[in-house]
C-alpha positions in Angstrom: -8.4 21.4 7.4 -11.3 21.4 4.9 -12.7 24.5 3.2 -16.4 24.7 2.5 -18.5 27.3 0.8 -22.2 27.5 1.7 -24.2 28.3 -1.5 -27.4 30.3 -1.3 -30.6 29.0 -2.9 -30.9 29.7 -6.6 -32.0 33.3 -7.3 -31.2 34.4 -3.7 -28.2 36.3 -2.2 -29.4 35.9 1.3 -26.6 34.9 3.7 -27.5 33.7 7.2 -25.5 34.9 10.2 -22.2 33.1 10.2 -22.4 32.4 13.9 -25.8 30.9 13.5 -24.6 28.5 10.9 -21.6 27.5 13.1 -24.2 26.7 15.8 -26.2 24.6 13.4 -23.0 22.7 12.4 -22.2 22.0 16.1 -25.8 20.9 16.7 -25.6 18.3 13.9 -22.0 17.2 14.4 -21.5 13.6 15.4 -18.4 12.3 17.2 -17.3 10.4 14.1 -17.2 13.7 12.1 -14.2 14.6 14.2 -15.1 18.3 14.3 -12.8 20.2 16.5 -13.1 23.8 15.4 -15.0 25.9 12.8 -14.2 29.3 11.4 -16.7 31.2 9.3 -16.5 34.4 7.2 -18.9 35.9 4.7 -17.9 36.0 1.0 -17.0 39.3 -0.6 -19.9 39.7 -3.1 -21.3 36.3 -4.0 -23.7 35.6 -1.1 -21.7 32.7 0.1 -20.3 31.9 3.6 -16.9 30.4 3.8 -15.9 27.9 6.4 -12.7 26.3 7.6 -13.3 23.0 9.4 -10.6 21.6 11.6 -11.2 17.8 12.0 -9.5 15.2 14.1 -8.3 12.1 12.3 -11.1 9.6 11.9 -12.0 6.7 9.7 -13.4 9.0 6.9 -11.3 11.3 4.8 -11.6 14.9 6.0 -13.5 16.1 2.8 -16.0 13.2 3.2 -16.6 14.0 6.9 -17.2 17.7 6.1 -19.6 16.7 3.3 -21.5 14.4 5.6 -21.8 17.1 8.2 -23.0 19.9 5.8 -25.4 17.5 4.1 -26.9 16.5 7.5 -27.2 20.2 8.6 -28.8 21.4 5.3 -31.3 18.5 5.2 -32.2 19.0 8.9 -32.1 22.7 9.7 -34.8 25.1 8.6 -32.1 27.9 8.6 -30.3 26.2 5.8 -33.3 25.0 3.7 -32.5 25.3 0.0 -28.8 25.9 0.5 -26.0 23.8 -1.0 -22.3 23.6 -0.5 -18.9 23.1 -2.2 -16.2 21.2 -0.4 -12.6 21.9 -1.3 -10.0 19.3 -0.3 -7.5 21.4 1.7 -4.6 19.0 0.9 -5.3 19.0 -2.9 -6.9 22.4 -3.3 -9.5 21.0 -5.7 -13.3 20.7 -5.6 -14.2 17.5 -3.8 -18.0 17.7 -3.8 -20.9 20.0 -4.8 -24.3 19.6 -3.2 -27.4 21.6 -3.6 -28.5 24.5 -5.9 -27.8 23.6 -9.5 -27.3 19.9 -8.8 
């Protein structure tokens, strides 16, 4: 399992519909991502959406596969234009990658 936070664009607190973002992720997922299941929930007060990605074993480490999927979705989907993300390595509990606003 990999945990990902979707970061809103700088100066914005808009948060897209979680189900819509899950649909975008499935639309841009590739077989080598190993995506099996996605759970989404809105953050308490920070404008973020939180995701738990369940990935099948593949050649890439899970955090790298999740990063590739979110990067592809953000760069390709108008719904996610300007967004960024944080990937937390589920096994280690630490920040694996940050992409987007502020970087």
